[in-house]
N, C-alpha and C positions, 0 to 999 in steps of 0.2 A: 707736865704733871709736878705736883708738890708732895712732898713727903711730910709737911708740918703745918699744924692750924695756925694760919693768920687772918688777921679781922679784913672781912670781906664787903666790899662798900656796898650800899643799896642798890638794886637793879641786879645786880648778878649775885650769885651764891657759890658755895663750895659743895661740889658732889663727891661722894666716894664708892669704892668696891673693894672687896676684899678677892684675894686672887692665891689659890692654894695648888701647887704643882701636883701633877701627878706622872709617876716615871713607870719605865717599863723593866724587864729583869735585869737588863744591861746597865739600867742607870739614866737611861737618857729621856728625857723631858718629852713626854706626849699629849701630856692636856694639862688643863687649868680648871679646877672648880670656882665658881663665880660665887661670891657669897656677899649678904646684903650685910654693908657697915655703914651706921649712922655719923661715925667721925674719925678723921685719921689715926687716933689712937684706941680705937675700937678693938678689944681682944675676941669678942663675938656678936651675934646678932642680937640686936636690941628688940628686933619683931621677925617675926617668921611667917605673916598672914599674907595675905595676896596683894597687899599694899606694898609690901616688903619685895616680893616676888616681881612686881611690876616694878618695881624702881631699878633692880637689877637688869631686867630687859629693856628699858629705856635708858639706863645708863650705858650698858654694854653696846647696845648698838646705834643709840642716836646722838649720843655724847662723845664716849670715848672711840666706841668703834671697835668690832671683834680684833681686826688687825693688828690695832694697837695693844689690844689687851693680851692677844693670844698668837699674833703672828699665824704660822701655818697649822698651829697645834689645836686639838679639839677643846671646845669648851662646856664642860657639865653644868649646868641650871637646875635648880630646887623646883619643883614645881607643886602647888600646893591643890587642892581637889577642885577649886573653881578654874583651871586652867585645863586640868586633866579632863574633865567633864564636859568643857567645852563652854561655859559661863561666861568666864573670859576667855578673849582670843589671843593666839600665839599669831602675832603678825609678820612673820619670819617664816621660810620653807627650810624643809630640811637640808642639812649640809654638814657646816663644821659643829653643830649643837648637839650635845645628849643631854635628853630630859630625865631627869633624876625624879622618879616618885618618894615622897619623903615617907618613913617609916610612921608617920604619925595620919597618915592618909588612911581613914577606914577603907578597907576594901570592898565593896558593893558591885552590883551588877552594874550601875551606871559607870562608874570608874574602871571595870573590866571593860566595857565597850568603849569608853572613850579613848583607853591607853590603846586599846585593838587599831582605834580609828587615826590614831596618832601616826602608829606603827606602820599603818598600810599606807599612809602620807609620806612614808619613808625615813620617819624620825627614829633614831637610836635610842632606845630605852634604857635605863640605868635604876636598880631597886636600891634604894638606900637604906644603910643601916639593917641589911636583911637577916630575919630570924623566921626559923620556923614556926608554924601553928597561929599565926597572925593574920594569915588569909592571901599574903602578898606572893606565897606559891602560885598562888593562879595567874599569875603573870608572867611567870618564868618562861613560858612556851613563846612569849612575845618579847623577851627580853635581852637585849646584847650584852649587857655588863649589869653586874650584882655586886654591890659594895657590902663586904663583911668586915666588923670591926674584930681588932684580934687581942689590941692591949685590955688586959683585964677580964678576957672571956677565958672559960676552962678549956684546953688543948683540945679535950675528946667532944666537946660540945661544938666547939668549930669544924673539927673533921667532919662530924656528922653534917652541918650546912654546908659544907664543901662537898661531902658526898651526895648529897641531896641535888645541888646545883649541875653537879657532873653529867648528872642524866640528860641536861640540855647541851646538845652540840653547838650551839649557837651563844653560848654564853660565856664570856669572859670575863673572871674572877678579878675584883679590886680590893686588893687589903689596905683598910683605913685605920686610922687611929694607931697606928705604928709610932711607939714609943721609945723603945730600948731596942738593943740591937738582938736580944732574945727575942723580940716581937718580929723582928725582919727575918731572922734565921727560920723561926717557926713558917712565917706566912711562904719563904722561899722552899721550905721542906713540903708544904702543903701543895706548891705548883700553882699559887696565885700569880696572874700574869702583869698585873698593875699593881702598884703601891702608891700609897698616901699617907702621909703623918706627918706630926712634928720633929721626927726622927730625920727626915728626909727634906723637911720645909714646913716652915711656919707660914699661915696665911698673910700675905702681904697687901697693905691697903694703898690702894692707889688715890689720888686725889687731881679735881680737875676744878677750874675756876671757869663758870659758864654762866650766861645770861639767866635770869629769873623770868619763868613765861607768864602769860597771864590766863588764870584759870576761866576767865569770862570769853576770853578768845576760843578757848577749846572747849567751852560748853555753846558757845554759839556756831562753831565749827561741828561739832558732832551733830546739832540740830540741824544744820545744813544738810550733811551728810545724808544724813535719816530721811530727807525728804526726798522721794521719787523724782519730784520735778526741780529739785535744787540745780542750780545754775552753775557752770563749769566755771565762768568769771568769777561768779560772787563767792567760790570757794577759794578759788585763788588769791581774791580780794582780802579775805579774812585771814589767811595765811599772812600774807604779805605783808600786813599791819601791825603784826608781833614778831619783831628781828628774833626773839628766843625760836618763837614757834617754827619760824622760817628755816632758822638753822637746823632744827630737830629733823624739819620734815627733807630737808636735804640730805641729810646724814642718813635717813631712814630710806630715802630712795636710793642712796648711796648702796646701802647695803642689798636692798631686794636689785639692783641692778649688776652688781657682783658678777663676774664671770660671763656677761651679755656684752661687753665691749660697748655699752653705751654710755653716753657723756652727757652730763646734765648742763645746762646755760641757764637756766631758769628755774621759778618756781613751777610755773607751766609745765616742763619737762618733767618736774618731780612728782607735781599730781599726777600726771598723765602715768608715768611708769606705776607708782602704786598704784591708781586707781582706787575708786571711791570707796570699796567695801576694805581695802586694805590701808588704805589712809582714815577710815574711821577707827580699825581697830589699833592704830598706833596713837593716835589723840585719845581715845579710851585710856589708854595704858598710859601714856604720859599725863591725863589727868588725874588717875590714879594712884600712879607714883609720885607725883608732886603733894600727895597729904601727908607722904611719910616725910618728905623733904621739906615743908612747908616752914620758913624760919621767920613768917610773919612781919618781916622788915619792908615790904612793901615795895614799888618800884621807884627808882629815882627818873621824875619824868623829865628833867630838862636833859638829862644825859640819855634815854632812850629817844624822846623826841626828837635829839640831835643824830641820832642813828638814822631813824626814820625819815629826818629831812634832807639828809644827804643822799639816800636812795631815789626820794622822791626827786628830787635836783637833777641829779643823774639823768634820771627817766624822761623828764620834760625836755632837758637840753638834747638828749638824743634825737627828740622827736625832729628837731630844728635841722638836726644834721643827717638826717636819713638813716638812723643806725635803729636797730632792734632795741624797742624800750623797755620790753622784758628783760633783756640781758642789760641792759644800762642800770636797771633798776637792783640785779641781781649784784653785781659790782659794787654800786654805792651801798647795797646793804651790808655785804660781807667786808667791805674795805672799813665801814663805821665800825663793825661790831669787832674787830681786829684792833682798833682806835679805842674803842670802850675797855676792850680787856686786856689792852696794855701787850697784846703778844704780834709777833711778827705774822704777818698775812700770811708767809708761805708755811707758818706752822698751821695756822687756823684752817686754811683749805687743803691742807698736806693730802687728807684721807679723803677726798671730794673728788668725785669723777667730771671735775669741771672741762667744759670746752677748753682748746687752748687758747683763744681770742679771749675768753672771761679769765682765767687764770691768769695771763699776761698783764691784762689791765689790773687786777687785784693786787698782784704780788710787785710788777716794775710800772704800773700805770702806762704801759705800752700798748701802741697800737690805736686805732679810733676811739674803743670806748676806754681805753687808759686817758686820753686827753682829755674825756669828759671829766673823771675824775679827780684830773690835775685840776681843771677849770673849778668844779665845785669844792675842792678843797682849798684853793687859792682863796676863791671868795668867801669861803667861811673864815679864812685868817685878816681878811680886809687887805689881801696884795693881789690886783687885779692883773691875770696874765697879760702880757702884751698882744698874744693871739686873740684874746677877748675884748679887747677895748673899745673895738670896733661896732662891737653888741653889748656893750654895756648895759642898757637902759633894759633890753631883753632878757639878759642874765639877773640884772635886779628884780625883773617882775617874776621871773621864774623863781628867784629866790623865795621872793615874799608869798609865793604860791606855794611853794613846798612847805614853808615855814608854817601859814597857815595850815594846811590837810595835815602834817605832823602833829600839829597841835588839837586839831580837831580828832584824830586818832585816839592820842594819850588821853583826852579829857573823857571822851567815851570809854574807857576800860575802867 
């Protein structure tokens, strides 16, 4: 992760997410609120619509990873009406995320039903910037957290709001917008359980360099996923043709598999773990989030083609050695992505629950799958390893086939 802006080469881009701490009465960190940020120096959100929310969700789950953003702590994520009423899907299960109902969302029966449904699914609900009289009190019965602004609010009015919330035993009160020691003292006096504000910690913008995905692949995949006769192999093929989409799907599958002790060896595994409905939800949000993050730089075809070529070459070489070709493709893909981003392979896959043989092959080029990567990388550089000289003609043929395949993929995007 990086804290400062730097030129980003075509084919990959820099993503950002804001993170503000929430503390308990003892000062211990208990949660973070995740916030949309358009660049590393942003002091506030430049967009608060469904696209911004989508980008926060996609960046948090399929790029950074919740474990990297928050560790064992809770994450509060703002939701717009589209997510609350089910017009846009939430592609994750209840657990370490608290869903915030924004104060700007008009409360009607559809929103009430949607929020109750989310609560019934096990999601913790928070009411953001809560005030009396705007209809949000109708949600107090299903809320787990209520966030009340302190700074600039008349103390008597704040006491009235606290009293109204205290009639619901399930509610924990979060004092937000704490800017002075007097604000904090008042919040403690009124019995708030959690505390958030500039006094305790300003939002910090975290940045990450990542591959830029193809919107065409997203649309193609959504179309295939909505077709009841869609073929599993075709779905997997669409994903594997886009390195950025592949990595995002692997990360999303890792989030879905957390706590299940499932290991992921390939894109096939990721698709099985997610299932077609969940995968469609993720891809829909990815496409929507990219509307916000678009920089119109376009893909660097040569570099992207090289990543795909290595993945395909590893796959072709594995078949002649009797190794699982789906694992070999994944190993080649992730090693190529690490090279493209200029990051250590161990850092790239640190938060992916990959099987041991795949991890060793990517990080150390060890084991049978690792030897495939070694051979592919050596041939790319023009240095043929001794162990492969006897089959140099077959290797050259496989290389040309991989180049042809990758170029066909890139030119069709």
